[in-house]
PDB file with one MODEL, atoms N, CA, C and O in Angstrom:
MODEL        1
ATOM      1  N   UNK A   1      -3.710 -33.965   9.280  1.00  0.00           N
ATOM      2  CA  UNK A   1      -3.096 -33.620   8.009  1.00  0.00           C
ATOM      3  C   UNK A   1      -3.075 -34.836   7.094  1.00  0.00           C
ATOM      4  O   UNK A   1      -2.595 -35.878   7.541  1.00  0.00           O
ATOM      5  N   UNK A   2      -3.542 -34.798   5.876  1.00  0.00           N
ATOM      6  CA  UNK A   2      -3.586 -35.922   4.976  1.00  0.00           C
ATOM      7  C   UNK A   2      -2.269 -36.035   4.220  1.00  0.00           C
ATOM      8  O   UNK A   2      -1.847 -35.125   3.506  1.00  0.00           O
ATOM      9  N   UNK A   3      -1.640 -37.191   4.407  1.00  0.00           N
ATOM     10  CA  UNK A   3      -0.319 -37.443   3.738  1.00  0.00           C
ATOM     11  C   UNK A   3      -0.391 -38.858   3.179  1.00  0.00           C
ATOM     12  O   UNK A   3      -1.152 -39.697   3.660  1.00  0.00           O
ATOM     13  N   UNK A   4       0.425 -39.103   2.145  1.00  0.00           N
ATOM     14  CA  UNK A   4       0.517 -40.421   1.552  1.00  0.00           C
ATOM     15  C   UNK A   4       1.021 -41.397   2.624  1.00  0.00           C
ATOM     16  O   UNK A   4       0.555 -42.536   2.666  1.00  0.00           O
ATOM     17  N   UNK A   5       1.940 -40.994   3.475  1.00  0.00           N
ATOM     18  CA  UNK A   5       2.435 -41.871   4.464  1.00  0.00           C
ATOM     19  C   UNK A   5       1.298 -42.344   5.423  1.00  0.00           C
ATOM     20  O   UNK A   5       1.222 -43.529   5.749  1.00  0.00           O
ATOM     21  N   UNK A   6       0.460 -41.454   5.849  1.00  0.00           N
ATOM     22  CA  UNK A   6      -0.651 -41.758   6.730  1.00  0.00           C
ATOM     23  C   UNK A   6      -1.642 -42.717   6.024  1.00  0.00           C
ATOM     24  O   UNK A   6      -2.149 -43.649   6.649  1.00  0.00           O
ATOM     25  N   UNK A   7      -1.911 -42.489   4.742  1.00  0.00           N
ATOM     26  CA  UNK A   7      -2.767 -43.327   3.969  1.00  0.00           C
ATOM     27  C   UNK A   7      -2.148 -44.707   3.786  1.00  0.00           C
ATOM     28  O   UNK A   7      -2.847 -45.719   3.841  1.00  0.00           O
ATOM     29  N   UNK A   8      -0.886 -44.745   3.578  1.00  0.00           N
ATOM     30  CA  UNK A   8      -0.243 -46.041   3.469  1.00  0.00           C
ATOM     31  C   UNK A   8      -0.275 -46.860   4.686  1.00  0.00           C
ATOM     32  O   UNK A   8      -0.382 -48.085   4.619  1.00  0.00           O
ATOM     33  N   UNK A   9      -0.182 -46.191   5.853  1.00  0.00           N
ATOM     34  CA  UNK A   9      -0.285 -46.868   7.146  1.00  0.00           C
ATOM     35  C   UNK A   9      -1.655 -47.461   7.359  1.00  0.00           C
ATOM     36  O   UNK A   9      -1.791 -48.596   7.817  1.00  0.00           O
ATOM     37  N   UNK A  10      -2.727 -46.646   7.008  1.00  0.00           N
ATOM     38  CA  UNK A  10      -4.056 -47.136   7.145  1.00  0.00           C
ATOM     39  C   UNK A  10      -4.266 -48.389   6.174  1.00  0.00           C
ATOM     40  O   UNK A  10      -4.860 -49.403   6.539  1.00  0.00           O
ATOM     41  N   UNK A  11      -3.762 -48.229   5.000  1.00  0.00           N
ATOM     42  CA  UNK A  11      -3.874 -49.349   4.005  1.00  0.00           C
ATOM     43  C   UNK A  11      -3.194 -50.602   4.474  1.00  0.00           C
ATOM     44  O   UNK A  11      -3.740 -51.701   4.377  1.00  0.00           O
ATOM     45  N   UNK A  12      -1.962 -50.423   4.999  1.00  0.00           N
ATOM     46  CA  UNK A  12      -1.196 -51.590   5.491  1.00  0.00           C
ATOM     47  C   UNK A  12      -1.854 -52.212   6.745  1.00  0.00           C
ATOM     48  O   UNK A  12      -1.627 -53.380   7.062  1.00  0.00           O
ATOM     49  N   UNK A  13      -2.630 -51.447   7.408  1.00  0.00           N
ATOM     50  CA  UNK A  13      -3.383 -52.030   8.611  1.00  0.00           C
ATOM     51  C   UNK A  13      -4.736 -52.605   8.279  1.00  0.00           C
ATOM     52  O   UNK A  13      -5.455 -53.097   9.148  1.00  0.00           O
ATOM     53  N   UNK A  14      -5.083 -52.533   6.954  1.00  0.00           N
ATOM     54  CA  UNK A  14      -6.275 -53.090   6.463  1.00  0.00           C
ATOM     55  C   UNK A  14      -7.471 -52.126   6.457  1.00  0.00           C
ATOM     56  O   UNK A  14      -8.601 -52.524   6.176  1.00  0.00           O
ATOM     57  N   UNK A  15      -7.196 -50.847   6.773  1.00  0.00           N
ATOM     58  CA  UNK A  15      -8.277 -49.866   6.765  1.00  0.00           C
ATOM     59  C   UNK A  15      -8.266 -49.110   5.365  1.00  0.00           C
ATOM     60  O   UNK A  15      -7.970 -47.924   5.224  1.00  0.00           O
ATOM     61  N   UNK A  16      -8.634 -49.979   4.362  1.00  0.00           N
ATOM     62  CA  UNK A  16      -8.542 -49.524   2.954  1.00  0.00           C
ATOM     63  C   UNK A  16      -9.505 -48.346   2.624  1.00  0.00           C
ATOM     64  O   UNK A  16      -9.166 -47.446   1.857  1.00  0.00           O
ATOM     65  N   UNK A  17     -10.645 -48.386   3.197  1.00  0.00           N
ATOM     66  CA  UNK A  17     -11.583 -47.303   2.893  1.00  0.00           C
ATOM     67  C   UNK A  17     -11.077 -45.922   3.512  1.00  0.00           C
ATOM     68  O   UNK A  17     -11.181 -44.867   2.887  1.00  0.00           O
ATOM     69  N   UNK A  18     -10.568 -46.001   4.679  1.00  0.00           N
ATOM     70  CA  UNK A  18     -10.017 -44.861   5.300  1.00  0.00           C
ATOM     71  C   UNK A  18      -8.804 -44.350   4.496  1.00  0.00           C
ATOM     72  O   UNK A  18      -8.613 -43.148   4.308  1.00  0.00           O
ATOM     73  N   UNK A  19      -8.005 -45.306   4.038  1.00  0.00           N
ATOM     74  CA  UNK A  19      -6.794 -44.941   3.279  1.00  0.00           C
ATOM     75  C   UNK A  19      -7.247 -44.248   1.962  1.00  0.00           C
ATOM     76  O   UNK A  19      -6.626 -43.268   1.550  1.00  0.00           O
ATOM     77  N   UNK A  20      -8.265 -44.721   1.335  1.00  0.00           N
ATOM     78  CA  UNK A  20      -8.828 -44.137   0.100  1.00  0.00           C
ATOM     79  C   UNK A  20      -9.192 -42.766   0.299  1.00  0.00           C
ATOM     80  O   UNK A  20      -8.844 -41.914  -0.518  1.00  0.00           O
ATOM     81  N   UNK A  21      -9.926 -42.454   1.414  1.00  0.00           N
ATOM     82  CA  UNK A  21     -10.304 -41.085   1.736  1.00  0.00           C
ATOM     83  C   UNK A  21      -9.098 -40.178   1.861  1.00  0.00           C
ATOM     84  O   UNK A  21      -9.093 -39.040   1.391  1.00  0.00           O
ATOM     85  N   UNK A  22      -8.087 -40.709   2.503  1.00  0.00           N
ATOM     86  CA  UNK A  22      -6.880 -39.833   2.710  1.00  0.00           C
ATOM     87  C   UNK A  22      -6.112 -39.617   1.343  1.00  0.00           C
ATOM     88  O   UNK A  22      -5.639 -38.523   1.032  1.00  0.00           O
ATOM     89  N   UNK A  23      -6.023 -40.776   0.532  1.00  0.00           N
ATOM     90  CA  UNK A  23      -5.388 -40.529  -0.718  1.00  0.00           C
ATOM     91  C   UNK A  23      -6.043 -39.503  -1.587  1.00  0.00           C
ATOM     92  O   UNK A  23      -5.375 -38.712  -2.252  1.00  0.00           O
ATOM     93  N   UNK A  24      -7.481 -39.517  -1.582  1.00  0.00           N
ATOM     94  CA  UNK A  24      -8.234 -38.579  -2.327  1.00  0.00           C
ATOM     95  C   UNK A  24      -7.995 -37.126  -1.773  1.00  0.00           C
ATOM     96  O   UNK A  24      -7.974 -36.173  -2.552  1.00  0.00           O
ATOM     97  N   UNK A  25      -7.825 -36.976  -0.487  1.00  0.00           N
ATOM     98  CA  UNK A  25      -7.564 -35.725   0.075  1.00  0.00           C
ATOM     99  C   UNK A  25      -6.227 -35.139  -0.353  1.00  0.00           C
ATOM    100  O   UNK A  25      -6.077 -33.948  -0.627  1.00  0.00           O
ATOM    101  N   UNK A  26      -5.206 -36.117  -0.394  1.00  0.00           N
ATOM    102  CA  UNK A  26      -3.885 -35.735  -0.865  1.00  0.00           C
ATOM    103  C   UNK A  26      -4.026 -35.197  -2.352  1.00  0.00           C
ATOM    104  O   UNK A  26      -3.452 -34.167  -2.705  1.00  0.00           O
ATOM    105  N   UNK A  27      -4.782 -35.913  -3.159  1.00  0.00           N
ATOM    106  CA  UNK A  27      -4.933 -35.496  -4.542  1.00  0.00           C
ATOM    107  C   UNK A  27      -5.662 -34.191  -4.694  1.00  0.00           C
ATOM    108  O   UNK A  27      -5.466 -33.501  -5.695  1.00  0.00           O
ATOM    109  N   UNK A  28      -6.492 -33.823  -3.752  1.00  0.00           N
ATOM    110  CA  UNK A  28      -7.166 -32.514  -3.829  1.00  0.00           C
ATOM    111  C   UNK A  28      -6.035 -31.400  -3.758  1.00  0.00           C
ATOM    112  O   UNK A  28      -6.147 -30.347  -4.386  1.00  0.00           O
ATOM    113  N   UNK A  29      -4.975 -31.683  -2.983  1.00  0.00           N
ATOM    114  CA  UNK A  29      -3.971 -30.661  -2.794  1.00  0.00           C
ATOM    115  C   UNK A  29      -2.802 -30.891  -3.731  1.00  0.00           C
ATOM    116  O   UNK A  29      -2.096 -29.935  -4.051  1.00  0.00           O
ATOM    117  N   UNK A  30      -2.559 -32.140  -4.195  1.00  0.00           N
ATOM    118  CA  UNK A  30      -1.446 -32.483  -5.071  1.00  0.00           C
ATOM    119  C   UNK A  30      -1.957 -33.386  -6.210  1.00  0.00           C
ATOM    120  O   UNK A  30      -1.710 -34.592  -6.219  1.00  0.00           O
ATOM    121  N   UNK A  31      -2.667 -32.780  -7.162  1.00  0.00           N
ATOM    122  CA  UNK A  31      -3.278 -33.645  -8.188  1.00  0.00           C
ATOM    123  C   UNK A  31      -2.344 -34.483  -9.069  1.00  0.00           C
ATOM    124  O   UNK A  31      -2.780 -35.387  -9.781  1.00  0.00           O
ATOM    125  N   UNK A  32      -1.095 -34.168  -9.003  1.00  0.00           N
ATOM    126  CA  UNK A  32      -0.118 -34.930  -9.770  1.00  0.00           C
ATOM    127  C   UNK A  32       0.676 -36.039  -8.970  1.00  0.00           C
ATOM    128  O   UNK A  32       1.578 -36.700  -9.485  1.00  0.00           O
ATOM    129  N   UNK A  33       0.275 -36.172  -7.727  1.00  0.00           N
ATOM    130  CA  UNK A  33       0.955 -37.094  -6.825  1.00  0.00           C
ATOM    131  C   UNK A  33       0.716 -38.574  -7.357  1.00  0.00           C
ATOM    132  O   UNK A  33      -0.369 -39.148  -7.262  1.00  0.00           O
ATOM    133  N   UNK A  34       1.801 -39.096  -7.899  1.00  0.00           N
ATOM    134  CA  UNK A  34       1.705 -40.407  -8.523  1.00  0.00           C
ATOM    135  C   UNK A  34       1.370 -41.542  -7.657  1.00  0.00           C
ATOM    136  O   UNK A  34       0.633 -42.443  -8.056  1.00  0.00           O
ATOM    137  N   UNK A  35       1.903 -41.527  -6.444  1.00  0.00           N
ATOM    138  CA  UNK A  35       1.645 -42.537  -5.450  1.00  0.00           C
ATOM    139  C   UNK A  35       0.176 -42.568  -5.083  1.00  0.00           C
ATOM    140  O   UNK A  35      -0.433 -43.637  -5.021  1.00  0.00           O
ATOM    141  N   UNK A  36      -0.375 -41.438  -4.847  1.00  0.00           N
ATOM    142  CA  UNK A  36      -1.837 -41.311  -4.468  1.00  0.00           C
ATOM    143  C   UNK A  36      -2.661 -41.729  -5.638  1.00  0.00           C
ATOM    144  O   UNK A  36      -3.643 -42.449  -5.457  1.00  0.00           O
ATOM    145  N   UNK A  37      -2.314 -41.316  -6.840  1.00  0.00           N
ATOM    146  CA  UNK A  37      -3.055 -41.632  -8.065  1.00  0.00           C
ATOM    147  C   UNK A  37      -3.199 -43.185  -8.209  1.00  0.00           C
ATOM    148  O   UNK A  37      -4.285 -43.741  -8.376  1.00  0.00           O
ATOM    149  N   UNK A  38      -2.018 -43.817  -8.130  1.00  0.00           N
ATOM    150  CA  UNK A  38      -2.013 -45.272  -8.216  1.00  0.00           C
ATOM    151  C   UNK A  38      -2.778 -45.950  -7.094  1.00  0.00           C
ATOM    152  O   UNK A  38      -3.469 -46.941  -7.333  1.00  0.00           O
ATOM    153  N   UNK A  39      -2.670 -45.432  -5.866  1.00  0.00           N
ATOM    154  CA  UNK A  39      -3.363 -46.007  -4.769  1.00  0.00           C
ATOM    155  C   UNK A  39      -4.869 -45.927  -4.937  1.00  0.00           C
ATOM    156  O   UNK A  39      -5.598 -46.889  -4.694  1.00  0.00           O
ATOM    157  N   UNK A  40      -5.328 -44.709  -5.375  1.00  0.00           N
ATOM    158  CA  UNK A  40      -6.775 -44.546  -5.596  1.00  0.00           C
ATOM    159  C   UNK A  40      -7.325 -45.494  -6.690  1.00  0.00           C
ATOM    160  O   UNK A  40      -8.419 -46.046  -6.580  1.00  0.00           O
ATOM    161  N   UNK A  41      -6.506 -45.649  -7.746  1.00  0.00           N
ATOM    162  CA  UNK A  41      -6.915 -46.539  -8.827  1.00  0.00           C
ATOM    163  C   UNK A  41      -6.941 -47.972  -8.302  1.00  0.00           C
ATOM    164  O   UNK A  41      -7.870 -48.713  -8.625  1.00  0.00           O
ATOM    165  N   UNK A  42      -5.971 -48.385  -7.516  1.00  0.00           N
ATOM    166  CA  UNK A  42      -5.853 -49.722  -6.983  1.00  0.00           C
ATOM    167  C   UNK A  42      -7.015 -50.028  -6.043  1.00  0.00           C
ATOM    168  O   UNK A  42      -7.633 -51.089  -6.138  1.00  0.00           O
ATOM    169  N   UNK A  43      -7.319 -49.074  -5.112  1.00  0.00           N
ATOM    170  CA  UNK A  43      -8.319 -49.280  -4.143  1.00  0.00           C
ATOM    171  C   UNK A  43      -9.786 -49.125  -4.616  1.00  0.00           C
ATOM    172  O   UNK A  43     -10.686 -49.762  -4.067  1.00  0.00           O
ATOM    173  N   UNK A  44     -10.009 -48.295  -5.610  1.00  0.00           N
ATOM    174  CA  UNK A  44     -11.404 -48.047  -6.006  1.00  0.00           C
ATOM    175  C   UNK A  44     -11.696 -48.744  -7.347  1.00  0.00           C
ATOM    176  O   UNK A  44     -12.844 -48.798  -7.790  1.00  0.00           O
ATOM    177  N   UNK A  45     -10.667 -49.264  -7.970  1.00  0.00           N
ATOM    178  CA  UNK A  45     -10.963 -49.865  -9.316  1.00  0.00           C
ATOM    179  C   UNK A  45     -11.661 -51.183  -9.377  1.00  0.00           C
ATOM    180  O   UNK A  45     -11.949 -51.676 -10.468  1.00  0.00           O
ATOM    181  N   UNK A  46     -11.963 -51.814  -8.169  1.00  0.00           N
ATOM    182  CA  UNK A  46     -12.586 -53.097  -8.250  1.00  0.00           C
ATOM    183  C   UNK A  46     -13.993 -53.018  -8.800  1.00  0.00           C
ATOM    184  O   UNK A  46     -14.406 -53.925  -9.523  1.00  0.00           O
ATOM    185  N   UNK A  47     -14.745 -51.984  -8.495  1.00  0.00           N
ATOM    186  CA  UNK A  47     -16.153 -51.831  -8.990  1.00  0.00           C
ATOM    187  C   UNK A  47     -16.191 -51.758 -10.499  1.00  0.00           C
ATOM    188  O   UNK A  47     -17.045 -52.351 -11.159  1.00  0.00           O
ATOM    189  N   UNK A  48     -15.209 -50.989 -11.035  1.00  0.00           N
ATOM    190  CA  UNK A  48     -15.262 -50.885 -12.496  1.00  0.00           C
ATOM    191  C   UNK A  48     -14.763 -52.214 -13.205  1.00  0.00           C
ATOM    192  O   UNK A  48     -15.221 -52.558 -14.295  1.00  0.00           O
ATOM    193  N   UNK A  49     -13.894 -52.869 -12.594  1.00  0.00           N
ATOM    194  CA  UNK A  49     -13.337 -54.056 -13.210  1.00  0.00           C
ATOM    195  C   UNK A  49     -14.258 -55.251 -13.179  1.00  0.00           C
ATOM    196  O   UNK A  49     -14.222 -56.144 -14.025  1.00  0.00           O
ATOM    197  N   UNK A  50     -15.132 -55.213 -12.095  1.00  0.00           N
ATOM    198  CA  UNK A  50     -16.045 -56.380 -11.836  1.00  0.00           C
ATOM    199  C   UNK A  50     -17.525 -55.918 -11.648  1.00  0.00           C
ATOM    200  O   UNK A  50     -18.113 -56.084 -10.579  1.00  0.00           O
ATOM    201  N   UNK A  51     -18.081 -55.348 -12.704  1.00  0.00           N
ATOM    202  CA  UNK A  51     -19.418 -54.795 -12.439  1.00  0.00           C
ATOM    203  C   UNK A  51     -20.490 -55.793 -12.082  1.00  0.00           C
ATOM    204  O   UNK A  51     -21.453 -55.429 -11.407  1.00  0.00           O
ATOM    205  N   UNK A  52     -20.367 -57.038 -12.506  1.00  0.00           N
ATOM    206  CA  UNK A  52     -21.415 -58.041 -12.187  1.00  0.00           C
ATOM    207  C   UNK A  52     -21.184 -58.760 -10.826  1.00  0.00           C
ATOM    208  O   UNK A  52     -21.969 -59.636 -10.463  1.00  0.00           O
ATOM    209  N   UNK A  53     -20.166 -58.415 -10.109  1.00  0.00           N
ATOM    210  CA  UNK A  53     -19.833 -59.026  -8.850  1.00  0.00           C
ATOM    211  C   UNK A  53     -20.575 -58.375  -7.694  1.00  0.00           C
ATOM    212  O   UNK A  53     -20.796 -57.164  -7.674  1.00  0.00           O
ATOM    213  N   UNK A  54     -20.938 -59.176  -6.772  1.00  0.00           N
ATOM    214  CA  UNK A  54     -21.656 -58.732  -5.563  1.00  0.00           C
ATOM    215  C   UNK A  54     -20.867 -57.596  -4.936  1.00  0.00           C
ATOM    216  O   UNK A  54     -19.729 -57.758  -4.497  1.00  0.00           O
ATOM    217  N   UNK A  55     -21.534 -56.411  -4.913  1.00  0.00           N
ATOM    218  CA  UNK A  55     -20.872 -55.275  -4.361  1.00  0.00           C
ATOM    219  C   UNK A  55     -20.520 -55.334  -2.847  1.00  0.00           C
ATOM    220  O   UNK A  55     -19.566 -54.707  -2.387  1.00  0.00           O
ATOM    221  N   UNK A  56     -21.314 -56.095  -2.117  1.00  0.00           N
ATOM    222  CA  UNK A  56     -21.064 -56.299  -0.734  1.00  0.00           C
ATOM    223  C   UNK A  56     -19.761 -57.029  -0.494  1.00  0.00           C
ATOM    224  O   UNK A  56     -19.023 -56.754   0.453  1.00  0.00           O
ATOM    225  N   UNK A  57     -19.488 -58.039  -1.451  1.00  0.00           N
ATOM    226  CA  UNK A  57     -18.216 -58.821  -1.296  1.00  0.00           C
ATOM    227  C   UNK A  57     -17.035 -57.935  -1.776  1.00  0.00           C
ATOM    228  O   UNK A  57     -15.921 -58.055  -1.265  1.00  0.00           O
ATOM    229  N   UNK A  58     -17.299 -57.034  -2.776  1.00  0.00           N
ATOM    230  CA  UNK A  58     -16.239 -56.136  -3.145  1.00  0.00           C
ATOM    231  C   UNK A  58     -15.871 -55.197  -2.011  1.00  0.00           C
ATOM    232  O   UNK A  58     -14.700 -54.900  -1.774  1.00  0.00           O
ATOM    233  N   UNK A  59     -16.866 -54.755  -1.342  1.00  0.00           N
ATOM    234  CA  UNK A  59     -16.631 -53.886  -0.148  1.00  0.00           C
ATOM    235  C   UNK A  59     -15.853 -54.576   0.898  1.00  0.00           C
ATOM    236  O   UNK A  59     -14.913 -54.034   1.480  1.00  0.00           O
ATOM    237  N   UNK A  60     -16.280 -55.850   1.143  1.00  0.00           N
ATOM    238  CA  UNK A  60     -15.552 -56.719   2.191  1.00  0.00           C
ATOM    239  C   UNK A  60     -14.061 -56.851   1.725  1.00  0.00           C
ATOM    240  O   UNK A  60     -13.138 -56.713   2.528  1.00  0.00           O
ATOM    241  N   UNK A  61     -13.866 -57.111   0.451  1.00  0.00           N
ATOM    242  CA  UNK A  61     -12.498 -57.280  -0.130  1.00  0.00           C
ATOM    243  C   UNK A  61     -11.607 -56.018   0.216  1.00  0.00           C
ATOM    244  O   UNK A  61     -10.476 -56.105   0.696  1.00  0.00           O
ATOM    245  N   UNK A  62     -12.205 -54.926  -0.064  1.00  0.00           N
ATOM    246  CA  UNK A  62     -11.472 -53.653   0.170  1.00  0.00           C
ATOM    247  C   UNK A  62     -11.198 -53.416   1.681  1.00  0.00           C
ATOM    248  O   UNK A  62     -10.168 -52.858   2.059  1.00  0.00           O
ATOM    249  N   UNK A  63     -12.174 -53.869   2.544  1.00  0.00           N
ATOM    250  CA  UNK A  63     -11.978 -53.529   3.976  1.00  0.00           C
ATOM    251  C   UNK A  63     -11.342 -54.689   4.812  1.00  0.00           C
ATOM    252  O   UNK A  63     -11.068 -54.519   6.000  1.00  0.00           O
ATOM    253  N   UNK A  64     -11.119 -55.851   4.176  1.00  0.00           N
ATOM    254  CA  UNK A  64     -10.652 -56.988   4.924  1.00  0.00           C
ATOM    255  C   UNK A  64      -9.513 -56.565   5.867  1.00  0.00           C
ATOM    256  O   UNK A  64      -8.542 -55.908   5.491  1.00  0.00           O
ATOM    257  N   UNK A  65      -9.716 -57.006   7.151  1.00  0.00           N
ATOM    258  CA  UNK A  65      -8.703 -56.691   8.105  1.00  0.00           C
ATOM    259  C   UNK A  65      -8.494 -57.718   9.180  1.00  0.00           C
ATOM    260  O   UNK A  65      -7.536 -57.625   9.948  1.00  0.00           O
ATOM    261  N   UNK A  66      -9.383 -58.711   9.255  1.00  0.00           N
ATOM    262  CA  UNK A  66      -9.206 -59.750  10.267  1.00  0.00           C
ATOM    263  C   UNK A  66      -9.450 -61.064   9.606  1.00  0.00           C
ATOM    264  O   UNK A  66     -10.039 -61.112   8.526  1.00  0.00           O
ATOM    265  N   UNK A  67      -9.000 -62.175  10.243  1.00  0.00           N
ATOM    266  CA  UNK A  67      -9.080 -63.499   9.677  1.00  0.00           C
ATOM    267  C   UNK A  67     -10.457 -63.931   9.272  1.00  0.00           C
ATOM    268  O   UNK A  67     -10.607 -64.626   8.267  1.00  0.00           O
ATOM    269  N   UNK A  68     -11.491 -63.540  10.030  1.00  0.00           N
ATOM    270  CA  UNK A  68     -12.877 -63.910   9.678  1.00  0.00           C
ATOM    271  C   UNK A  68     -13.302 -63.305   8.324  1.00  0.00           C
ATOM    272  O   UNK A  68     -14.051 -63.927   7.571  1.00  0.00           O
ATOM    273  N   UNK A  69     -12.808 -62.072   8.021  1.00  0.00           N
ATOM    274  CA  UNK A  69     -13.187 -61.448   6.765  1.00  0.00           C
ATOM    275  C   UNK A  69     -12.559 -62.269   5.659  1.00  0.00           C
ATOM    276  O   UNK A  69     -13.165 -62.463   4.605  1.00  0.00           O
ATOM    277  N   UNK A  70     -11.335 -62.758   5.893  1.00  0.00           N
ATOM    278  CA  UNK A  70     -10.658 -63.573   4.767  1.00  0.00           C
ATOM    279  C   UNK A  70     -11.410 -64.933   4.549  1.00  0.00           C
ATOM    280  O   UNK A  70     -11.516 -65.420   3.423  1.00  0.00           O
ATOM    281  N   UNK A  71     -11.902 -65.498   5.619  1.00  0.00           N
ATOM    282  CA  UNK A  71     -12.594 -66.779   5.472  1.00  0.00           C
ATOM    283  C   UNK A  71     -13.966 -66.567   4.727  1.00  0.00           C
ATOM    284  O   UNK A  71     -14.355 -67.350   3.861  1.00  0.00           O
ATOM    285  N   UNK A  72     -14.644 -65.498   5.110  1.00  0.00           N
ATOM    286  CA  UNK A  72     -15.946 -65.133   4.431  1.00  0.00           C
ATOM    287  C   UNK A  72     -15.665 -64.976   2.977  1.00  0.00           C
ATOM    288  O   UNK A  72     -16.288 -65.616   2.130  1.00  0.00           O
ATOM    289  N   UNK A  73     -14.698 -64.100   2.684  1.00  0.00           N
ATOM    290  CA  UNK A  73     -14.379 -63.813   1.247  1.00  0.00           C
ATOM    291  C   UNK A  73     -13.888 -65.099   0.479  1.00  0.00           C
ATOM    292  O   UNK A  73     -14.274 -65.332  -0.666  1.00  0.00           O
ATOM    293  N   UNK A  74     -13.098 -65.848   1.100  1.00  0.00           N
ATOM    294  CA  UNK A  74     -12.565 -67.076   0.513  1.00  0.00           C
ATOM    295  C   UNK A  74     -13.719 -68.014   0.157  1.00  0.00           C
ATOM    296  O   UNK A  74     -13.788 -68.548  -0.950  1.00  0.00           O
ATOM    297  N   UNK A  75     -14.647 -68.205   1.148  1.00  0.00           N
ATOM    298  CA  UNK A  75     -15.824 -69.064   0.848  1.00  0.00           C
ATOM    299  C   UNK A  75     -16.650 -68.499  -0.295  1.00  0.00           C
ATOM    300  O   UNK A  75     -17.032 -69.230  -1.209  1.00  0.00           O
ATOM    301  N   UNK A  76     -16.926 -67.201  -0.247  1.00  0.00           N
ATOM    302  CA  UNK A  76     -17.702 -66.629  -1.336  1.00  0.00           C
ATOM    303  C   UNK A  76     -16.999 -66.820  -2.703  1.00  0.00           C
ATOM    304  O   UNK A  76     -17.648 -67.147  -3.697  1.00  0.00           O
ATOM    305  N   UNK A  77     -15.708 -66.619  -2.737  1.00  0.00           N
ATOM    306  CA  UNK A  77     -14.944 -66.734  -3.973  1.00  0.00           C
ATOM    307  C   UNK A  77     -15.013 -68.170  -4.461  1.00  0.00           C
ATOM    308  O   UNK A  77     -15.155 -68.401  -5.661  1.00  0.00           O
ATOM    309  N   UNK A  78     -14.915 -69.149  -3.554  1.00  0.00           N
ATOM    310  CA  UNK A  78     -15.009 -70.568  -3.926  1.00  0.00           C
ATOM    311  C   UNK A  78     -16.331 -70.873  -4.596  1.00  0.00           C
ATOM    312  O   UNK A  78     -16.374 -71.586  -5.598  1.00  0.00           O
ATOM    313  N   UNK A  79     -17.444 -70.321  -4.031  1.00  0.00           N
ATOM    314  CA  UNK A  79     -18.768 -70.550  -4.598  1.00  0.00           C
ATOM    315  C   UNK A  79     -18.959 -69.782  -5.885  1.00  0.00           C
ATOM    316  O   UNK A  79     -19.666 -70.252  -6.777  1.00  0.00           O
ATOM    317  N   UNK A  80     -18.343 -68.600  -6.013  1.00  0.00           N
ATOM    318  CA  UNK A  80     -18.492 -67.742  -7.223  1.00  0.00           C
ATOM    319  C   UNK A  80     -17.827 -68.400  -8.395  1.00  0.00           C
ATOM    320  O   UNK A  80     -18.291 -68.270  -9.528  1.00  0.00           O
ATOM    321  N   UNK A  81     -16.736 -69.112  -8.144  1.00  0.00           N
ATOM    322  CA  UNK A  81     -15.947 -69.756  -9.261  1.00  0.00           C
ATOM    323  C   UNK A  81     -16.648 -71.005  -9.558  1.00  0.00           C
ATOM    324  O   UNK A  81     -16.227 -71.754 -10.440  1.00  0.00           O
TER     325      UNK A  81
ENDMDL
END
């Protein structure tokens, strides 16, 4: 069963893509759910906000869950700036 609580748990654990799937499922049943709407905007908005940025790094940013991911992203960000 798709719930905002389950999606939030996934997001808090770093499983952002899984959380996004669940938030979208919640919205299919409750299109006015403000928490799910904000979460979808927050988790999927990076591509629209940064169209020229490496999509692989944006994906990594969304999925970061372990220290190695943070180091890889931090190094890329330092080079990008």
